[in-house]
C-alpha positions as CSV (number, residue, x, y, z in Angstrom):
1,X,-8.3,27.1,-0.2
2,X,-9.2,25.3,3.0
3,X,-8.8,21.6,1.9
4,X,-7.9,19.9,6.0
5,X,-12.3,19.5,6.2
6,X,-11.8,17.4,3.0
7,X,-8.6,15.2,3.5
8,X,-9.5,11.5,4.6
9,X,-6.5,9.8,6.7
10,X,-8.0,6.5,4.9
11,X,-6.4,7.5,1.6
12,X,-2.8,7.7,0.5
13,X,-2.5,11.2,0.5
14,X,-2.2,11.7,-3.0
15,X,-5.4,10.0,-3.3
16,X,-6.8,12.3,-0.7
17,X,-5.9,15.0,-2.2
18,X,-7.2,14.1,-5.8
19,X,-10.8,13.2,-3.8
20,X,-10.9,16.7,-1.8
21,X,-9.8,18.7,-4.7
22,X,-12.7,16.7,-6.7
23,X,-15.2,17.2,-4.1
24,X,-14.3,20.7,-4.2
25,X,-15.0,21.1,-7.6
26,X,-17.9,19.2,-7.8
27,X,-19.7,21.4,-5.1
28,X,-18.6,24.5,-6.9
29,X,-15.9,25.8,-4.2
30,X,-13.8,26.0,-6.9
31,X,-15.0,27.2,-10.1
32,X,-13.9,26.8,-14.0
33,X,-11.2,29.0,-14.7
34,X,-9.5,29.4,-11.2
35,X,-5.9,28.2,-10.7
36,X,-5.1,25.4,-8.1
37,X,-1.8,26.5,-6.2
38,X,1.3,25.3,-7.2
39,X,2.3,22.0,-6.6
40,X,5.1,23.4,-3.9
41,X,2.3,25.6,-2.3
42,X,0.1,22.6,-2.1
43,X,3.0,20.9,-0.6
44,X,4.0,23.6,2.1
45,X,0.1,24.0,3.3
46,X,-0.6,20.4,3.9
47,X,2.5,19.1,5.2
48,X,2.4,16.5,1.9
49,X,5.7,15.4,-0.3
50,X,5.5,17.1,-3.8
51,X,5.4,13.4,-4.9
52,X,1.7,13.4,-3.5
53,X,0.5,16.3,-4.5
54,X,1.7,15.8,-8.2
55,X,0.0,12.7,-8.1
56,X,-3.5,13.9,-7.3
57,X,-2.7,16.5,-9.5
58,X,-1.7,13.8,-12.5
59,X,-5.3,12.3,-11.5
60,X,-7.6,15.7,-11.9
61,X,-5.9,16.3,-15.3
62,X,-6.5,12.8,-16.4
63,X,-9.7,12.7,-15.2
64,X,-10.4,16.1,-17.5
65,X,-11.2,18.6,-14.8
66,X,-8.0,20.3,-14.2
67,X,-6.0,21.3,-17.2
68,X,-1.9,22.2,-16.9
69,X,-0.5,24.7,-18.7
70,X,3.3,25.8,-18.5
71,X,3.6,28.9,-17.1
72,X,0.0,28.9,-16.0
73,X,0.1,26.6,-13.2
74,X,-3.2,24.2,-13.0
75,X,-6.4,25.4,-14.1
76,X,-10.4,24.6,-13.2
77,X,-12.1,22.8,-15.7
78,X,-14.9,22.0,-13.9
79,X,-17.3,18.3,-14.0
80,X,-19.0,19.4,-16.9
81,X,-15.9,20.1,-19.8
82,X,-14.4,16.4,-18.2
83,X,-14.9,13.2,-20.4
84,X,-17.2,12.0,-18.5
85,X,-19.0,15.5,-17.5
86,X,-19.9,15.6,-21.2
87,X,-21.2,11.8,-21.4
88,X,-22.8,12.7,-18.1
89,X,-25.0,15.3,-19.3
90,X,-25.4,14.3,-22.4
91,X,-27.0,11.1,-21.9
92,X,-28.4,11.7,-18.1
93,X,-31.8,13.7,-17.4
94,X,-31.8,15.9,-14.2
95,X,-32.8,15.9,-11.0
96,X,-33.7,13.5,-9.2
97,X,-34.4,10.4,-12.3
98,X,-30.9,10.8,-12.5
99,X,-29.6,10.3,-8.8
100,X,-32.2,6.8,-9.3
101,X,-30.0,6.1,-12.3
102,X,-27.0,6.9,-10.0
103,X,-27.9,4.6,-7.1
104,X,-28.9,2.0,-10.2
105,X,-25.5,1.7,-11.0
106,X,-24.5,1.2,-7.5
107,X,-27.2,-0.9,-6.4
108,X,-25.3,-3.2,-10.0
109,X,-21.7,-3.1,-8.8
110,X,-21.4,-2.5,-4.5
111,X,-23.2,-5.8,-2.9
112,X,-20.8,-7.9,-5.1
113,X,-17.9,-5.8,-4.0
114,X,-18.9,-6.3,-0.3
115,X,-19.7,-10.1,-1.4
116,X,-15.8,-10.5,-2.4
117,X,-14.3,-8.3,0.2
118,X,-15.5,-10.4,2.9
119,X,-13.3,-13.7,1.2
120,X,-10.5,-11.3,0.7
121,X,-10.0,-8.8,3.7
122,X,-7.4,-9.3,5.7
123,X,-7.4,-8.6,9.8
124,X,-6.0,-5.6,9.1
125,X,-8.3,-4.0,6.6
126,X,-11.4,-4.9,8.6
127,X,-9.6,-3.2,11.6
128,X,-9.2,-0.1,8.9
129,X,-12.8,-0.7,7.7
130,X,-14.1,-0.4,11.0
131,X,-12.3,2.9,11.9
132,X,-13.6,4.4,9.1
133,X,-16.8,3.1,10.4
134,X,-16.1,5.1,14.0
135,X,-14.8,8.0,12.7
136,X,-18.1,8.8,10.4
137,X,-20.2,7.9,13.8
138,X,-18.6,10.8,14.9
139,X,-19.2,13.4,12.4
140,X,-22.1,16.2,12.8
141,X,-21.8,17.8,9.0
142,X,-22.1,16.8,5.9
143,X,-19.3,17.7,4.5
144,X,-17.3,15.3,6.9
145,X,-19.7,12.5,6.7
146,X,-19.5,12.8,2.2
147,X,-15.6,12.8,2.6
148,X,-15.7,9.5,5.0
149,X,-18.7,8.2,3.3
150,X,-16.7,7.9,0.1
151,X,-13.5,6.6,1.9
152,X,-16.1,3.1,3.7
153,X,-17.0,2.0,0.2
154,X,-13.7,2.6,-1.5
155,X,-12.1,0.8,1.3
156,X,-14.3,-1.9,0.7
157,X,-13.5,-2.2,-3.0
158,X,-10.0,-1.9,-2.4
159,X,-10.1,-5.0,-0.4
160,X,-11.6,-7.5,-3.3
161,X,-7.4,-6.2,-4.7
162,X,-9.0,-6.4,-7.8
163,X,-7.5,-2.4,-9.6
164,X,-10.7,-2.3,-12.2
165,X,-13.4,-3.0,-9.3
166,X,-12.0,-0.9,-7.3
167,X,-11.9,2.1,-10.1
168,X,-15.6,1.2,-11.5
169,X,-16.5,1.7,-8.0
170,X,-14.8,4.9,-7.5
171,X,-16.5,6.1,-10.7
172,X,-19.7,5.7,-9.0
173,X,-18.4,7.7,-6.1
174,X,-17.8,10.5,-8.7
175,X,-21.8,10.5,-9.9
176,X,-22.8,10.4,-6.4
177,X,-21.2,13.7,-5.8
178,X,-22.1,15.4,-8.4
179,X,-25.7,14.4,-8.2
180,X,-26.0,14.3,-4.4
181,X,-27.8,17.3,-2.6
182,X,-26.7,18.5,0.8
183,X,-30.7,17.7,1.4
184,X,-29.9,14.5,2.1
185,X,-27.3,14.8,4.5
186,X,-29.6,15.1,7.6
187,X,-28.2,13.6,10.8
188,X,-31.2,11.4,10.9
189,X,-30.3,10.1,7.5
190,X,-26.0,10.2,8.4
191,X,-26.8,8.0,11.8
192,X,-29.1,5.6,9.3
193,X,-26.0,5.4,6.3
194,X,-23.7,4.6,9.7
195,X,-25.8,1.9,11.1
196,X,-26.1,0.4,7.8
197,X,-21.9,1.2,6.9
198,X,-21.5,-1.2,10.2
199,X,-23.9,-4.0,9.2
200,X,-21.5,-4.3,5.9
201,X,-18.4,-4.2,8.4
202,X,-19.3,-6.8,10.6
203,X,-20.8,-9.4,7.6
204,X,-16.7,-8.5,6.1
205,X,-15.5,-9.1,9.5
206,X,-17.7,-12.3,9.7
207,X,-16.4,-13.6,6.5
208,X,-20.0,-13.9,5.6
209,X,-20.0,-13.1,2.1
210,X,-23.8,-13.8,1.3
211,X,-24.5,-11.1,4.8
212,X,-22.1,-9.1,3.2
213,X,-24.0,-9.2,0.0
214,X,-27.0,-8.1,1.4
215,X,-26.2,-5.9,3.4
216,X,-24.6,-3.7,0.9
217,X,-28.2,-4.3,-1.2
218,X,-29.9,-3.1,1.8
219,X,-27.4,0.1,2.1
220,X,-28.6,1.1,-1.1
221,X,-31.8,-0.1,-1.4
222,X,-32.3,2.2,1.9
223,X,-30.4,5.2,0.1
224,X,-32.8,4.6,-2.7
225,X,-36.4,4.6,-0.6
226,X,-34.7,8.2,1.2
227,X,-34.6,9.8,-2.1
228,X,-38.2,8.5,-3.4
229,X,-39.4,9.8,0.0
230,X,-37.8,13.4,-0.5
231,X,-39.4,13.6,-4.3
232,X,-42.4,12.9,-2.9
233,X,-42.8,15.8,-0.7
């Protein structure tokens, strides 16, 4: 199980591993019924402490993505079997309509998050945000971008210093991961997203709360426009 390409240096080790495993479950790289390597095996493979691995597996278990069985290990249930997955599958239509609904949710929450981050982020937070932008600029593949894209948006949420807002954004990112198709991850679209992320970071660095709100709103609108354009082709 090659997790290294999905790990993010911008999250804690437990958060990074949980995010990487989630992505592999959403993408079908780890299917329902498959066993996740043991805490010890993952810790040795990644050079992580067993505490960090335990944190990641506990997070996945709480989300209903895996079930931990004594004597059998950690078994993947998959997104559809999780409480969130059952709710989404029951309540949302498929295809482009579903993804557009996800984008509507993001349009409601991401601009206010950026606005608050512009007021509350520390200088160190701003430096970290710029580092994520520069790391994203260097990627060439869709999977690498997906990891850094999520890291960027989670970082903005974290810089509000409101854990409830972070949790809300995390759920929206999970829905995006479920709905996103690789056809939306072309080099030109990745480049556009990097520029839009930079605009958000610049506004936060200037402590320009209205500017951060506007940049985040423009970013979500840009993604929505590309989805609609793709649907018409």
